[in-house]
mmCIF file of the C-alpha atoms, coordinates in Angstrom:
data_MODEL
# 
_entry.id   MODEL 
# 
loop_
_atom_site.group_PDB 
_atom_site.id 
_atom_site.type_symbol 
_atom_site.label_atom_id 
_atom_site.label_alt_id 
_atom_site.label_comp_id 
_atom_site.label_asym_id 
_atom_site.label_entity_id 
_atom_site.label_seq_id 
_atom_site.pdbx_PDB_ins_code 
_atom_site.Cartn_x 
_atom_site.Cartn_y 
_atom_site.Cartn_z 
_atom_site.occupancy 
_atom_site.B_iso_or_equiv 
_atom_site.pdbx_formal_charge 
_atom_site.auth_seq_id 
_atom_site.auth_comp_id 
_atom_site.auth_asym_id 
_atom_site.auth_atom_id 
_atom_site.pdbx_PDB_model_num 
ATOM 1   C CA . UNK A 1 1   ? 0.000  0.000  0.000   1.00 0.00 ? 1   UNK A CA 1 
ATOM 2   C CA . UNK A 1 2   ? 2.816  2.404  0.791   1.00 0.00 ? 2   UNK A CA 1 
ATOM 3   C CA . UNK A 1 3   ? 4.495  1.565  -2.528  1.00 0.00 ? 3   UNK A CA 1 
ATOM 4   C CA . UNK A 1 4   ? 1.332  2.552  -4.414  1.00 0.00 ? 4   UNK A CA 1 
ATOM 5   C CA . UNK A 1 5   ? 1.194  5.904  -2.648  1.00 0.00 ? 5   UNK A CA 1 
ATOM 6   C CA . UNK A 1 6   ? 4.823  6.743  -3.424  1.00 0.00 ? 6   UNK A CA 1 
ATOM 7   C CA . UNK A 1 7   ? 4.274  5.882  -7.091  1.00 0.00 ? 7   UNK A CA 1 
ATOM 8   C CA . UNK A 1 8   ? 1.246  8.140  -7.126  1.00 0.00 ? 8   UNK A CA 1 
ATOM 9   C CA . UNK A 1 9   ? 3.256  10.977 -5.564  1.00 0.00 ? 9   UNK A CA 1 
ATOM 10  C CA . UNK A 1 10  ? 6.067  10.529 -8.101  1.00 0.00 ? 10  UNK A CA 1 
ATOM 11  C CA . UNK A 1 11  ? 3.592  10.553 -11.000 1.00 0.00 ? 11  UNK A CA 1 
ATOM 12  C CA . UNK A 1 12  ? 1.909  13.702 -9.651  1.00 0.00 ? 12  UNK A CA 1 
ATOM 13  C CA . UNK A 1 13  ? 5.274  15.464 -9.296  1.00 0.00 ? 13  UNK A CA 1 
ATOM 14  C CA . UNK A 1 14  ? 6.407  14.449 -12.798 1.00 0.00 ? 14  UNK A CA 1 
ATOM 15  C CA . UNK A 1 15  ? 3.188  15.726 -14.378 1.00 0.00 ? 15  UNK A CA 1 
ATOM 16  C CA . UNK A 1 16  ? 3.968  19.272 -13.225 1.00 0.00 ? 16  UNK A CA 1 
ATOM 17  C CA . UNK A 1 17  ? 7.153  19.294 -15.317 1.00 0.00 ? 17  UNK A CA 1 
ATOM 18  C CA . UNK A 1 18  ? 5.849  17.660 -18.495 1.00 0.00 ? 18  UNK A CA 1 
ATOM 19  C CA . UNK A 1 19  ? 5.756  19.849 -21.603 1.00 0.00 ? 19  UNK A CA 1 
ATOM 20  C CA . UNK A 1 20  ? 2.496  19.716 -23.517 1.00 0.00 ? 20  UNK A CA 1 
ATOM 21  C CA . UNK A 1 21  ? 3.652  21.304 -26.775 1.00 0.00 ? 21  UNK A CA 1 
ATOM 22  C CA . UNK A 1 22  ? 6.067  18.554 -27.922 1.00 0.00 ? 22  UNK A CA 1 
ATOM 23  C CA . UNK A 1 23  ? 5.294  17.270 -31.442 1.00 0.00 ? 23  UNK A CA 1 
ATOM 24  C CA . UNK A 1 24  ? 5.043  13.553 -32.189 1.00 0.00 ? 24  UNK A CA 1 
ATOM 25  C CA . UNK A 1 25  ? 8.667  12.801 -33.080 1.00 0.00 ? 25  UNK A CA 1 
ATOM 26  C CA . UNK A 1 26  ? 9.410  9.564  -34.942 1.00 0.00 ? 26  UNK A CA 1 
ATOM 27  C CA . UNK A 1 27  ? 12.638 7.823  -35.878 1.00 0.00 ? 27  UNK A CA 1 
ATOM 28  C CA . UNK A 1 28  ? 14.022 9.219  -39.148 1.00 0.00 ? 28  UNK A CA 1 
ATOM 29  C CA . UNK A 1 29  ? 12.581 12.712 -38.713 1.00 0.00 ? 29  UNK A CA 1 
ATOM 30  C CA . UNK A 1 30  ? 14.720 15.722 -39.504 1.00 0.00 ? 30  UNK A CA 1 
ATOM 31  C CA . UNK A 1 31  ? 14.306 18.037 -36.518 1.00 0.00 ? 31  UNK A CA 1 
ATOM 32  C CA . UNK A 1 32  ? 15.408 21.510 -35.525 1.00 0.00 ? 32  UNK A CA 1 
ATOM 33  C CA . UNK A 1 33  ? 15.877 21.797 -31.760 1.00 0.00 ? 33  UNK A CA 1 
ATOM 34  C CA . UNK A 1 34  ? 16.396 25.133 -30.021 1.00 0.00 ? 34  UNK A CA 1 
ATOM 35  C CA . UNK A 1 35  ? 18.631 24.742 -26.948 1.00 0.00 ? 35  UNK A CA 1 
ATOM 36  C CA . UNK A 1 36  ? 19.072 27.457 -24.347 1.00 0.00 ? 36  UNK A CA 1 
ATOM 37  C CA . UNK A 1 37  ? 22.736 28.401 -23.860 1.00 0.00 ? 37  UNK A CA 1 
ATOM 38  C CA . UNK A 1 38  ? 23.857 30.436 -20.857 1.00 0.00 ? 38  UNK A CA 1 
ATOM 39  C CA . UNK A 1 39  ? 26.953 32.611 -21.368 1.00 0.00 ? 39  UNK A CA 1 
ATOM 40  C CA . UNK A 1 40  ? 27.760 34.581 -18.234 1.00 0.00 ? 40  UNK A CA 1 
ATOM 41  C CA . UNK A 1 41  ? 24.530 36.325 -17.342 1.00 0.00 ? 41  UNK A CA 1 
ATOM 42  C CA . UNK A 1 42  ? 23.153 36.241 -20.912 1.00 0.00 ? 42  UNK A CA 1 
ATOM 43  C CA . UNK A 1 43  ? 20.890 33.614 -22.381 1.00 0.00 ? 43  UNK A CA 1 
ATOM 44  C CA . UNK A 1 44  ? 20.517 32.743 -26.058 1.00 0.00 ? 44  UNK A CA 1 
ATOM 45  C CA . UNK A 1 45  ? 19.013 29.964 -28.143 1.00 0.00 ? 45  UNK A CA 1 
ATOM 46  C CA . UNK A 1 46  ? 21.237 27.803 -30.333 1.00 0.00 ? 46  UNK A CA 1 
ATOM 47  C CA . UNK A 1 47  ? 19.588 25.591 -32.943 1.00 0.00 ? 47  UNK A CA 1 
ATOM 48  C CA . UNK A 1 48  ? 20.683 22.021 -33.581 1.00 0.00 ? 48  UNK A CA 1 
ATOM 49  C CA . UNK A 1 49  ? 19.426 20.371 -36.762 1.00 0.00 ? 49  UNK A CA 1 
ATOM 50  C CA . UNK A 1 50  ? 19.767 16.693 -37.587 1.00 0.00 ? 50  UNK A CA 1 
ATOM 51  C CA . UNK A 1 51  ? 18.158 13.284 -37.995 1.00 0.00 ? 51  UNK A CA 1 
ATOM 52  C CA . UNK A 1 52  ? 16.561 11.421 -35.102 1.00 0.00 ? 52  UNK A CA 1 
ATOM 53  C CA . UNK A 1 53  ? 18.318 8.039  -34.949 1.00 0.00 ? 53  UNK A CA 1 
ATOM 54  C CA . UNK A 1 54  ? 17.057 6.770  -31.576 1.00 0.00 ? 54  UNK A CA 1 
ATOM 55  C CA . UNK A 1 55  ? 14.258 7.325  -29.111 1.00 0.00 ? 55  UNK A CA 1 
ATOM 56  C CA . UNK A 1 56  ? 14.338 5.993  -25.541 1.00 0.00 ? 56  UNK A CA 1 
ATOM 57  C CA . UNK A 1 57  ? 12.134 5.872  -22.457 1.00 0.00 ? 57  UNK A CA 1 
ATOM 58  C CA . UNK A 1 58  ? 8.775  7.604  -22.045 1.00 0.00 ? 58  UNK A CA 1 
ATOM 59  C CA . UNK A 1 59  ? 7.012  10.276 -20.009 1.00 0.00 ? 59  UNK A CA 1 
ATOM 60  C CA . UNK A 1 60  ? 9.396  12.731 -18.348 1.00 0.00 ? 60  UNK A CA 1 
ATOM 61  C CA . UNK A 1 61  ? 12.486 10.641 -19.209 1.00 0.00 ? 61  UNK A CA 1 
ATOM 62  C CA . UNK A 1 62  ? 11.887 10.737 -22.976 1.00 0.00 ? 62  UNK A CA 1 
ATOM 63  C CA . UNK A 1 63  ? 15.186 11.209 -24.831 1.00 0.00 ? 63  UNK A CA 1 
ATOM 64  C CA . UNK A 1 64  ? 16.073 11.356 -28.515 1.00 0.00 ? 64  UNK A CA 1 
ATOM 65  C CA . UNK A 1 65  ? 19.456 10.994 -30.162 1.00 0.00 ? 65  UNK A CA 1 
ATOM 66  C CA . UNK A 1 66  ? 19.999 13.451 -33.020 1.00 0.00 ? 66  UNK A CA 1 
ATOM 67  C CA . UNK A 1 67  ? 22.792 13.013 -35.562 1.00 0.00 ? 67  UNK A CA 1 
ATOM 68  C CA . UNK A 1 68  ? 24.148 15.618 -37.925 1.00 0.00 ? 68  UNK A CA 1 
ATOM 69  C CA . UNK A 1 69  ? 27.198 15.915 -40.135 1.00 0.00 ? 69  UNK A CA 1 
ATOM 70  C CA . UNK A 1 70  ? 29.376 18.911 -39.270 1.00 0.00 ? 70  UNK A CA 1 
ATOM 71  C CA . UNK A 1 71  ? 32.438 19.593 -41.453 1.00 0.00 ? 71  UNK A CA 1 
ATOM 72  C CA . UNK A 1 72  ? 32.520 15.977 -42.601 1.00 0.00 ? 72  UNK A CA 1 
ATOM 73  C CA . UNK A 1 73  ? 32.352 14.521 -39.088 1.00 0.00 ? 73  UNK A CA 1 
ATOM 74  C CA . UNK A 1 74  ? 29.256 12.891 -37.605 1.00 0.00 ? 74  UNK A CA 1 
ATOM 75  C CA . UNK A 1 75  ? 28.092 14.525 -34.376 1.00 0.00 ? 75  UNK A CA 1 
ATOM 76  C CA . UNK A 1 76  ? 25.450 12.957 -32.141 1.00 0.00 ? 76  UNK A CA 1 
ATOM 77  C CA . UNK A 1 77  ? 23.696 14.602 -29.254 1.00 0.00 ? 77  UNK A CA 1 
ATOM 78  C CA . UNK A 1 78  ? 21.141 13.260 -26.796 1.00 0.00 ? 78  UNK A CA 1 
ATOM 79  C CA . UNK A 1 79  ? 18.286 15.562 -25.799 1.00 0.00 ? 79  UNK A CA 1 
ATOM 80  C CA . UNK A 1 80  ? 15.983 15.172 -22.816 1.00 0.00 ? 80  UNK A CA 1 
ATOM 81  C CA . UNK A 1 81  ? 12.797 16.520 -24.388 1.00 0.00 ? 81  UNK A CA 1 
ATOM 82  C CA . UNK A 1 82  ? 11.080 17.686 -21.200 1.00 0.00 ? 82  UNK A CA 1 
ATOM 83  C CA . UNK A 1 83  ? 14.184 19.545 -20.002 1.00 0.00 ? 83  UNK A CA 1 
ATOM 84  C CA . UNK A 1 84  ? 13.878 23.297 -19.402 1.00 0.00 ? 84  UNK A CA 1 
ATOM 85  C CA . UNK A 1 85  ? 16.967 23.772 -21.620 1.00 0.00 ? 85  UNK A CA 1 
ATOM 86  C CA . UNK A 1 86  ? 15.042 22.647 -24.709 1.00 0.00 ? 86  UNK A CA 1 
ATOM 87  C CA . UNK A 1 87  ? 13.279 25.792 -25.922 1.00 0.00 ? 87  UNK A CA 1 
ATOM 88  C CA . UNK A 1 88  ? 11.651 24.595 -29.140 1.00 0.00 ? 88  UNK A CA 1 
ATOM 89  C CA . UNK A 1 89  ? 11.288 21.522 -31.344 1.00 0.00 ? 89  UNK A CA 1 
ATOM 90  C CA . UNK A 1 90  ? 10.323 21.666 -35.008 1.00 0.00 ? 90  UNK A CA 1 
ATOM 91  C CA . UNK A 1 91  ? 9.933  18.718 -37.375 1.00 0.00 ? 91  UNK A CA 1 
ATOM 92  C CA . UNK A 1 92  ? 11.318 19.703 -40.766 1.00 0.00 ? 92  UNK A CA 1 
ATOM 93  C CA . UNK A 1 93  ? 10.883 16.445 -42.675 1.00 0.00 ? 93  UNK A CA 1 
ATOM 94  C CA . UNK A 1 94  ? 9.774  12.885 -42.012 1.00 0.00 ? 94  UNK A CA 1 
ATOM 95  C CA . UNK A 1 95  ? 11.369 9.809  -43.538 1.00 0.00 ? 95  UNK A CA 1 
ATOM 96  C CA . UNK A 1 96  ? 10.193 6.271  -44.157 1.00 0.00 ? 96  UNK A CA 1 
ATOM 97  C CA . UNK A 1 97  ? 12.276 3.881  -42.060 1.00 0.00 ? 97  UNK A CA 1 
ATOM 98  C CA . UNK A 1 98  ? 11.894 0.224  -41.114 1.00 0.00 ? 98  UNK A CA 1 
ATOM 99  C CA . UNK A 1 99  ? 14.069 0.201  -38.020 1.00 0.00 ? 99  UNK A CA 1 
ATOM 100 C CA . UNK A 1 100 ? 13.621 1.334  -34.419 1.00 0.00 ? 100 UNK A CA 1 
ATOM 101 C CA . UNK A 1 101 ? 17.232 2.552  -34.196 1.00 0.00 ? 101 UNK A CA 1 
ATOM 102 C CA . UNK A 1 102 ? 19.190 3.980  -37.129 1.00 0.00 ? 102 UNK A CA 1 
ATOM 103 C CA . UNK A 1 103 ? 22.671 3.251  -35.791 1.00 0.00 ? 103 UNK A CA 1 
ATOM 104 C CA . UNK A 1 104 ? 23.710 1.930  -39.205 1.00 0.00 ? 104 UNK A CA 1 
ATOM 105 C CA . UNK A 1 105 ? 23.942 5.568  -40.386 1.00 0.00 ? 105 UNK A CA 1 
ATOM 106 C CA . UNK A 1 106 ? 27.154 5.884  -38.340 1.00 0.00 ? 106 UNK A CA 1 
ATOM 107 C CA . UNK A 1 107 ? 28.999 3.692  -40.852 1.00 0.00 ? 107 UNK A CA 1 
ATOM 108 C CA . UNK A 1 108 ? 27.735 5.478  -43.951 1.00 0.00 ? 108 UNK A CA 1 
ATOM 109 C CA . UNK A 1 109 ? 29.078 8.564  -45.700 1.00 0.00 ? 109 UNK A CA 1 
ATOM 110 C CA . UNK A 1 110 ? 27.790 11.069 -48.218 1.00 0.00 ? 110 UNK A CA 1 
ATOM 111 C CA . UNK A 1 111 ? 24.715 10.158 -50.230 1.00 0.00 ? 111 UNK A CA 1 
ATOM 112 C CA . UNK A 1 112 ? 24.425 6.776  -48.516 1.00 0.00 ? 112 UNK A CA 1 
ATOM 113 C CA . UNK A 1 113 ? 23.080 8.549  -45.397 1.00 0.00 ? 113 UNK A CA 1 
ATOM 114 C CA . UNK A 1 114 ? 19.971 9.769  -47.215 1.00 0.00 ? 114 UNK A CA 1 
ATOM 115 C CA . UNK A 1 115 ? 16.595 8.464  -46.104 1.00 0.00 ? 115 UNK A CA 1 
ATOM 116 C CA . UNK A 1 116 ? 13.491 8.192  -48.266 1.00 0.00 ? 116 UNK A CA 1 
ATOM 117 C CA . UNK A 1 117 ? 11.159 11.104 -47.567 1.00 0.00 ? 117 UNK A CA 1 
ATOM 118 C CA . UNK A 1 118 ? 7.683  10.285 -46.279 1.00 0.00 ? 118 UNK A CA 1 
ATOM 119 C CA . UNK A 1 119 ? 5.039  12.255 -48.147 1.00 0.00 ? 119 UNK A CA 1 
ATOM 120 C CA . UNK A 1 120 ? 2.003  13.142 -46.063 1.00 0.00 ? 120 UNK A CA 1 
# 
């Protein structure tokens, strides 16, 4: 009985911090994520654009891994979507994929990293 009450309290606390304006992000989507950067006492938003290659967990612990190519080198970054540091999320393009994780893109270069666009 005590375990049930603590789970209920945790769920209630988590619900206060959930963001309601997050779009339905799928694997293979090209996304543009605005991240708050603090420099001294100033705050600015830096945008990170790339392909979603992995999605983990659910609820308040929902994370996505975004991969982009920067100056010929693959850069991956993991974002906690309900974090206060994530200012905005925009889906630019959706792709048709048949995998839950797109880790195979790490071994590909150039045009081989393209995904087939999903037309809505």
